[in-house]
MMTF fields as JSON, N, C-alpha, C and O atoms, coordinates in Angstrom:
{
  "mmtfVersion": "1.0.0",
  "mmtfProducer": "UNKNOWN",
  "numBonds": 299,
  "numAtoms": 300,
  "numGroups": 75,
  "numChains": 1,
  "numModels": 1,
  "chainsPerModel": [1],
  "groupsPerChain": [75],
  "chainIdList": ["A"],
  "bondAtomList": [4, 2, 8, 6, 12, 10, 16, 14, 20, 18, 24, 22, 28, 26, 32, 30, 36, 34, 40, 38, 44, 42, 48, 46, 52, 50, 56, 54, 60, 58, 64, 62, 68, 66, 72, 70, 76, 74, 80, 78, 84, 82, 88, 86, 92, 90, 96, 94, 100, 98, 104, 102, 108, 106, 112, 110, 116, 114, 120, 118, 124, 122, 128, 126, 132, 130, 136, 134, 140, 138, 144, 142, 148, 146, 152, 150, 156, 154, 160, 158, 164, 162, 168, 166, 172, 170, 176, 174, 180, 178, 184, 182, 188, 186, 192, 190, 196, 194, 200, 198, 204, 202, 208, 206, 212, 210, 216, 214, 220, 218, 224, 222, 228, 226, 232, 230, 236, 234, 240, 238, 244, 242, 248, 246, 252, 250, 256, 254, 260, 258, 264, 262, 268, 266, 272, 270, 276, 274, 280, 278, 284, 282, 288, 286, 292, 290, 296, 294],
  "bondOrderList": [1, 1, 1, 1, 1, 1, 1, 1, 1, 1, 1, 1, 1, 1, 1, 1, 1, 1, 1, 1, 1, 1, 1, 1, 1, 1, 1, 1, 1, 1, 1, 1, 1, 1, 1, 1, 1, 1, 1, 1, 1, 1, 1, 1, 1, 1, 1, 1, 1, 1, 1, 1, 1, 1, 1, 1, 1, 1, 1, 1, 1, 1, 1, 1, 1, 1, 1, 1, 1, 1, 1, 1, 1, 1],
  "groupList": [{"groupName": "MET", "atomNameList": ["N", "CA", "C", "O"], "elementList": ["N", "C", "C", "O"], "formalChargeList": [0, 0, 0, 0], "bondAtomList": [1, 0, 2, 1, 3, 2], "bondOrderList": [1, 1, 2], "singleLetterCode": "M", "chemCompType": "L-PEPTIDE LINKING"}, {"groupName": "THR", "atomNameList": ["N", "CA", "C", "O"], "elementList": ["N", "C", "C", "O"], "formalChargeList": [0, 0, 0, 0], "bondAtomList": [1, 0, 2, 1, 3, 2], "bondOrderList": [1, 1, 2], "singleLetterCode": "T", "chemCompType": "L-PEPTIDE LINKING"}, {"groupName": "TYR", "atomNameList": ["N", "CA", "C", "O"], "elementList": ["N", "C", "C", "O"], "formalChargeList": [0, 0, 0, 0], "bondAtomList": [1, 0, 2, 1, 3, 2], "bondOrderList": [1, 1, 2], "singleLetterCode": "Y", "chemCompType": "L-PEPTIDE LINKING"}, {"groupName": "ASP", "atomNameList": ["N", "CA", "C", "O"], "elementList": ["N", "C", "C", "O"], "formalChargeList": [0, 0, 0, 0], "bondAtomList": [1, 0, 2, 1, 3, 2], "bondOrderList": [1, 1, 2], "singleLetterCode": "D", "chemCompType": "L-PEPTIDE LINKING"}, {"groupName": "ALA", "atomNameList": ["N", "CA", "C", "O"], "elementList": ["N", "C", "C", "O"], "formalChargeList": [0, 0, 0, 0], "bondAtomList": [1, 0, 2, 1, 3, 2], "bondOrderList": [1, 1, 2], "singleLetterCode": "A", "chemCompType": "L-PEPTIDE LINKING"}, {"groupName": "ILE", "atomNameList": ["N", "CA", "C", "O"], "elementList": ["N", "C", "C", "O"], "formalChargeList": [0, 0, 0, 0], "bondAtomList": [1, 0, 2, 1, 3, 2], "bondOrderList": [1, 1, 2], "singleLetterCode": "I", "chemCompType": "L-PEPTIDE LINKING"}, {"groupName": "SER", "atomNameList": ["N", "CA", "C", "O"], "elementList": ["N", "C", "C", "O"], "formalChargeList": [0, 0, 0, 0], "bondAtomList": [1, 0, 2, 1, 3, 2], "bondOrderList": [1, 1, 2], "singleLetterCode": "S", "chemCompType": "L-PEPTIDE LINKING"}, {"groupName": "LEU", "atomNameList": ["N", "CA", "C", "O"], "elementList": ["N", "C", "C", "O"], "formalChargeList": [0, 0, 0, 0], "bondAtomList": [1, 0, 2, 1, 3, 2], "bondOrderList": [1, 1, 2], "singleLetterCode": "L", "chemCompType": "L-PEPTIDE LINKING"}, {"groupName": "ARG", "atomNameList": ["N", "CA", "C", "O"], "elementList": ["N", "C", "C", "O"], "formalChargeList": [0, 0, 0, 0], "bondAtomList": [1, 0, 2, 1, 3, 2], "bondOrderList": [1, 1, 2], "singleLetterCode": "R", "chemCompType": "L-PEPTIDE LINKING"}, {"groupName": "LYS", "atomNameList": ["N", "CA", "C", "O"], "elementList": ["N", "C", "C", "O"], "formalChargeList": [0, 0, 0, 0], "bondAtomList": [1, 0, 2, 1, 3, 2], "bondOrderList": [1, 1, 2], "singleLetterCode": "K", "chemCompType": "L-PEPTIDE LINKING"}, {"groupName": "ASN", "atomNameList": ["N", "CA", "C", "O"], "elementList": ["N", "C", "C", "O"], "formalChargeList": [0, 0, 0, 0], "bondAtomList": [1, 0, 2, 1, 3, 2], "bondOrderList": [1, 1, 2], "singleLetterCode": "N", "chemCompType": "L-PEPTIDE LINKING"}, {"groupName": "GLY", "atomNameList": ["N", "CA", "C", "O"], "elementList": ["N", "C", "C", "O"], "formalChargeList": [0, 0, 0, 0], "bondAtomList": [1, 0, 2, 1, 3, 2], "bondOrderList": [1, 1, 2], "singleLetterCode": "G", "chemCompType": "PEPTIDE LINKING"}, {"groupName": "GLU", "atomNameList": ["N", "CA", "C", "O"], "elementList": ["N", "C", "C", "O"], "formalChargeList": [0, 0, 0, 0], "bondAtomList": [1, 0, 2, 1, 3, 2], "bondOrderList": [1, 1, 2], "singleLetterCode": "E", "chemCompType": "L-PEPTIDE LINKING"}, {"groupName": "VAL", "atomNameList": ["N", "CA", "C", "O"], "elementList": ["N", "C", "C", "O"], "formalChargeList": [0, 0, 0, 0], "bondAtomList": [1, 0, 2, 1, 3, 2], "bondOrderList": [1, 1, 2], "singleLetterCode": "V", "chemCompType": "L-PEPTIDE LINKING"}, {"groupName": "PRO", "atomNameList": ["N", "CA", "C", "O"], "elementList": ["N", "C", "C", "O"], "formalChargeList": [0, 0, 0, 0], "bondAtomList": [1, 0, 2, 1, 3, 2], "bondOrderList": [1, 1, 2], "singleLetterCode": "P", "chemCompType": "L-PEPTIDE LINKING"}, {"groupName": "GLN", "atomNameList": ["N", "CA", "C", "O"], "elementList": ["N", "C", "C", "O"], "formalChargeList": [0, 0, 0, 0], "bondAtomList": [1, 0, 2, 1, 3, 2], "bondOrderList": [1, 1, 2], "singleLetterCode": "Q", "chemCompType": "L-PEPTIDE LINKING"}, {"groupName": "PHE", "atomNameList": ["N", "CA", "C", "O"], "elementList": ["N", "C", "C", "O"], "formalChargeList": [0, 0, 0, 0], "bondAtomList": [1, 0, 2, 1, 3, 2], "bondOrderList": [1, 1, 2], "singleLetterCode": "F", "chemCompType": "L-PEPTIDE LINKING"}],
  "groupTypeList": [0, 1, 2, 3, 4, 5, 6, 3, 7, 7, 5, 8, 5, 9, 10, 11, 2, 0, 4, 6, 4, 12, 9, 13, 12, 0, 14, 15, 11, 8, 13, 9, 12, 4, 13, 13, 4, 13, 7, 9, 15, 12, 11, 16, 5, 3, 12, 16, 1, 6, 9, 3, 11, 1, 7, 1, 13, 13, 7, 9, 2, 15, 11, 9, 6, 14, 4, 0, 12, 10, 13, 1, 8, 5, 6],
  "groupIdList": [1, 2, 3, 4, 5, 6, 7, 8, 9, 10, 11, 12, 13, 14, 15, 16, 17, 18, 19, 20, 21, 22, 23, 24, 25, 26, 27, 28, 29, 30, 31, 32, 33, 34, 35, 36, 37, 38, 39, 40, 41, 42, 43, 44, 45, 46, 47, 48, 49, 50, 51, 52, 53, 54, 55, 56, 57, 58, 59, 60, 61, 62, 63, 64, 65, 66, 67, 68, 69, 70, 71, 72, 73, 74, 75],
  "secStructList": [7, 7, 7, 7, 2, 2, 2, 2, 2, 2, 2, 2, 2, 2, 2, 2, 2, 2, 6, 6, 7, 1, 3, 3, 3, 3, 3, 7, 7, 2, 2, 2, 2, 2, 2, 2, 2, 2, 2, 2, 2, 6, 6, 1, 3, 3, 3, 3, 3, 3, 3, 6, 6, 3, 3, 3, 3, 3, 3, 7, 3, 3, 6, 6, 3, 3, 1, 7, 7, 7, 7, 7, 7, 7, 7],
  "xCoordList": [19.744, 18.607, 18.242, 18.182, 18.002, 17.637, 16.143, 15.471, 15.654, 14.233, 14.084, 14.686, 13.296, 13.058, 11.638, 10.67, 11.527, 10.224, 9.386, 8.171, 10.008, 9.257, 8.705, 7.553, 9.51, 9.023, 7.881, 6.89, 8.016, 6.949, 5.663, 4.588, 5.765, 4.606, 3.94, 2.726, 4.728, 4.173, 3.535, 2.484, 4.154, 3.6, 2.289, 1.345, 2.224, 0.968, -0.15, -1.284, 0.163, -0.839, -1.244, -2.431, -0.272, -0.558, -1.433, -2.412, -1.094, -1.885, -3.299, -4.262, -3.415, -4.731, -5.594, -6.777, -4.997, -5.739, -6.117, -7.23, -5.211, -5.498, -6.638, -7.379, -6.782, -7.842, -9.093, -10.056, -9.087, -10.199, -10.529, -11.693, -9.489, -9.675, -9.992, -9.612, -10.683, -11.0, -9.785, -9.542, -9.014, -7.849, -6.808, -7.108, -5.589, -4.504, -3.846, -3.818, -3.325, -2.649, -1.253, -1.002, -0.345, 1.049, 1.692, 1.135, 2.858, 3.558, 3.898, 4.244, 3.788, 4.028, 5.528, 6.358, 5.859, 7.236, 7.255, 6.377, 8.253, 8.314, 8.485, 7.869, 9.311, 9.526, 8.24, 7.864, 7.57, 6.305, 5.278, 4.579, 5.185, 4.234, 4.553, 3.641, 5.816, 6.208, 5.825, 5.33, 6.053, 5.705, 4.189, 3.697, 3.456, 1.997, 1.437, 0.441, 2.052, 1.61, 1.741, 0.869, 2.817, 2.992, 1.961, 1.404, 1.696, 0.686, -0.688, -1.455, -1.002, -2.283, -2.306, -3.299, -1.236, -1.147, -1.306, -1.899, -0.776, -0.847, -2.14, -2.351, -3.01, -4.32, -4.36, -5.298, -3.363, -3.335, -4.03, -4.4, -4.22, -4.941, -5.929, -5.772, -6.947, -7.94, -7.408, -7.426, -6.936, -6.452, -5.599, -5.526, -4.957, -4.175, -4.211, -4.364, -4.066, -3.982, -2.858, -2.522, -2.294, -1.224, -1.587, -1.685, -1.786, -2.238, -1.737, -1.822, -1.225, -0.795, 0.161, 0.047, 1.097, 2.086, 1.611, 2.332, 0.388, -0.175, -0.487, -1.105, -0.053, -0.36, -1.49, -1.353, -2.595, -3.755, -3.909, -3.987, -3.954, -4.076, -5.41, -5.678, -6.252, -7.537, -7.297, -6.864, -7.585, -7.305, -8.351, -9.505, -7.942, -8.821, -9.087, -8.181, -10.34, -10.736, -11.431, -12.099, -11.268, -11.967, -12.955, -12.6, -14.203, -15.155, -14.742, -14.691, -14.446, -13.95, -12.453, -11.876, -11.817, -10.38, -9.569, -9.949, -8.462, -7.592, -7.024, -6.75, -6.85, -6.257, -4.779, -4.217, -4.149, -2.738, -2.645, -2.957, -2.218, -2.199, -0.796, -0.542, 0.09, 1.439, 2.356, 2.784, 2.65, 3.493, 4.839, 4.934, 5.88, 7.236, 8.147, 7.937, 9.148, 10.142, 11.444, 11.977, 11.935, 13.204, 14.201, 13.979, 15.289, 16.266, 17.369, 18.282],
  "yCoordList": [-8.703, -7.841, -7.834, -8.888, -6.661, -6.549, -6.314, -5.858, -6.629, -6.478, -5.406, -5.507, -4.396, -3.316, -3.46, -3.085, -4.004, -4.304, -3.049, -3.082, -1.949, -0.717, -0.141, 0.291, -0.13, 0.364, -0.501, 0.014, -1.816, -2.732, -2.429, -2.378, -2.23, -1.89, -0.611, -0.578, 0.442, 1.736, 1.683, 2.285, 0.976, 0.86, 0.077, 0.436, -0.981, -1.742, -0.878, -0.932, -0.081, 0.809, 1.87, 2.147, 2.461, 3.479, 2.899, 3.526, 1.709, 1.07, 0.742, 0.85, 0.343, 0.076, 1.325, 1.278, 2.445, 3.705, 4.111, 4.584, 3.934, 4.303, 3.461, 3.927, 2.23, 1.335, 1.43, 0.695, 2.329, 2.495, 1.184, 0.878, 0.419, -0.856, -0.636, 0.379, -1.587, -1.529, -1.914, -1.345, -2.899, -3.381, -3.904, -4.18, -4.037, -4.635, -5.708, -5.61, -6.717, -7.812, -7.979, -7.717, -8.422, -8.617, -9.61, -9.898, -10.137, -11.024, -10.278, -9.096, -10.996, -10.438, -10.222, -10.964, -9.208, -8.949, -8.002, -7.148, -8.149, -7.305, -5.832, -4.976, -5.527, -4.131, -3.548, -2.423, -4.31, -3.845, -3.583, -2.57, -4.489, -4.31, -3.046, -2.332, -2.771, -1.57, -0.3, 0.659, -0.298, 0.868, 1.053, 2.175, -0.036, 0.042, 0.511, 1.235, 0.117, 0.582, 2.101, 2.761, 2.655, 4.115, 4.77, 5.809, 4.184, 4.731, 4.746, 5.69, 3.714, 3.676, 4.747, 5.461, 4.862, 5.848, 7.271, 8.124, 7.523, 8.855, 9.087, 10.179, 8.071, 8.242, 8.037, 8.492, 7.361, 7.135, 5.855, 5.716, 4.906, 3.667, 3.412, 3.951, 2.589, 2.273, 1.24, 1.464, 0.11, -0.958, -1.923, -1.842, -2.833, -3.874, -5.131, -5.073, -6.26, -7.539, -8.35, -8.188, -9.215, -10.082, -11.509, -11.841, -12.355, -13.722, -14.662, -14.354, -15.788, -16.849, -16.348, -16.752, -15.476, -14.999, -13.9, -13.512, -13.384, -12.328, -11.102, -11.202, -9.957, -8.672, -8.035, -7.813, -7.743, -7.13, -5.717, -5.51, -4.743, -3.337, -2.822, -2.879, -2.314, -1.726, -0.244, 0.491, 0.178, 1.548, 2.516, 2.143, 3.747, 4.771, 5.841, 6.29, 6.231, 7.278, 8.407, 8.177, 9.618, 10.786, 11.189, 11.889, 10.739, 10.863, 9.874, 8.669, 10.378, 9.515, 9.658, 8.973, 10.543, 10.789, 9.901, 9.704, 9.369, 8.568, 9.402, 10.59, 8.781, 9.469, 9.765, 10.677, 9.005, 9.191, 9.323, 8.379, 10.491, 10.72, 10.717, 9.946, 11.517, 11.584, 10.629, 10.914, 9.509, 8.501, 8.488, 8.19, 8.809, 8.737, 8.142, 8.322, 7.44, 6.832, 7.595, 7.669, 8.146, 8.882, 8.098, 7.869, 7.692, 6.888, 7.746, 7.231],
  "zCoordList": [-10.862, -10.664, -9.184, -8.55, -8.643, -7.236, -7.09, -8.015, -5.931, -5.626, -4.553, -3.484, -4.83, -3.886, -3.344, -4.005, -2.14, -1.548, -1.333, -1.527, -0.938, -0.679, -1.974, -2.018, -3.024, -4.317, -4.824, -5.341, -4.677, -5.092, -4.333, -4.93, -3.029, -2.203, -2.683, -2.882, -2.87, -3.268, -4.655, -4.875, -5.58, -6.933, -6.912, -7.615, -6.119, -6.026, -5.452, -5.929, -4.43, -3.854, -4.875, -5.043, -5.552, -6.572, -7.68, -8.083, -8.175, -9.228, -8.742, -9.5, -7.484, -6.92, -6.895, -7.231, -6.494, -6.499, -7.92, -8.147, -8.879, -10.266, -10.838, -11.704, -10.362, -10.831, -9.962, -10.181, -8.976, -8.025, -7.312, -7.056, -6.998, -6.311, -4.835, -4.249, -4.252, -2.823, -1.989, -0.925, -2.494, -1.76, -2.731, -3.893, -2.246, -3.023, -2.157, -0.931, -2.815, -2.12, -2.677, -3.853, -1.816, -2.201, -1.245, -0.186, -1.606, -0.673, 0.62, 0.61, 1.712, 3.036, 3.266, 2.741, 4.046, 4.444, 5.625, 5.757, 6.486, 7.69, 7.351, 7.987, 6.362, 5.978, 5.406, 5.735, 4.555, 3.973, 5.075, 5.044, 6.044, 7.136, 7.937, 8.353, 8.152, 8.9, 8.134, 8.726, 6.822, 6.0, 5.969, 6.089, 5.81, 5.759, 7.104, 7.131, 8.208, 9.528, 9.628, 10.192, 9.088, 9.09, 8.176, 8.53, 7.008, 6.102, 6.766, 6.579, 7.534, 8.254, 9.339, 9.485, 10.089, 11.165, 10.627, 11.287, 9.432, 8.824, 8.039, 7.512, 7.957, 7.33, 5.826, 5.172, 5.259, 3.815, 3.39, 2.223, 4.318, 4.024, 5.159, 6.255, 4.898, 5.931, 6.918, 8.129, 6.4, 7.261, 6.459, 5.233, 7.167, 6.505, 7.363, 8.583, 6.694, 7.384, 6.763, 5.59, 7.567, 7.114, 7.506, 8.687, 6.477, 6.756, 5.67, 4.481, 6.081, 5.171, 4.09, 2.933, 4.45, 3.502, 2.573, 1.653, 2.803, 1.957, 2.801, 3.861, 2.32, 2.944, 2.143, 0.94, 2.801, 2.158, 2.696, 3.907, 1.789, 2.151, 1.631, 0.431, 2.542, 2.163, 1.913, 2.801, 0.691, 0.281, 0.826, 1.038, 1.047, 1.607, 0.556, -0.146, 0.467, -0.476, 0.276, 1.284, -0.219, 0.301, -0.784, -1.733, -0.635, -1.728, -2.8, -2.553, -3.989, -5.07, -5.278, -6.123, -4.515, -4.661, -3.724, -2.57, -4.213, -3.355, -2.212, -2.38, -1.059, 0.087, -0.17, 0.437, -1.064, -1.397, -2.906, -3.632, -3.388, -4.833, -5.432, -6.357, -4.958, -5.512, -4.765, -3.647, -5.379, -4.758, -5.447, -6.638, -4.701, -5.246, -4.198, -2.998, -4.651, -3.764, -3.956, -5.063, -2.893, -2.942, -2.104, -0.915, -2.72, -1.992, -1.424, -0.778]
}
C-alpha cells in the first residue's frame, strides 16, 4: 500500500471544510508545506504553521462558504 501525502492533505482540508472546522492538523512534511504555501498564496487558506512534527492549517471562509469547495486530485 502506498501513501499519497498530497491526497491526504487535500482530503483533510476538504473534510475540515465540510465540518465547518476552524483548522485541521496533520503530520508535517516538506511536500505538504509546499502545497499549503501555494494554497495560502492563492487565497484558499488563511494561514499555516509547522511545529513539533504537526502541520496546522487555518481554514478560510467567505461568509459561511468555504474558500475552497471543489477539491480534486488529478495525477
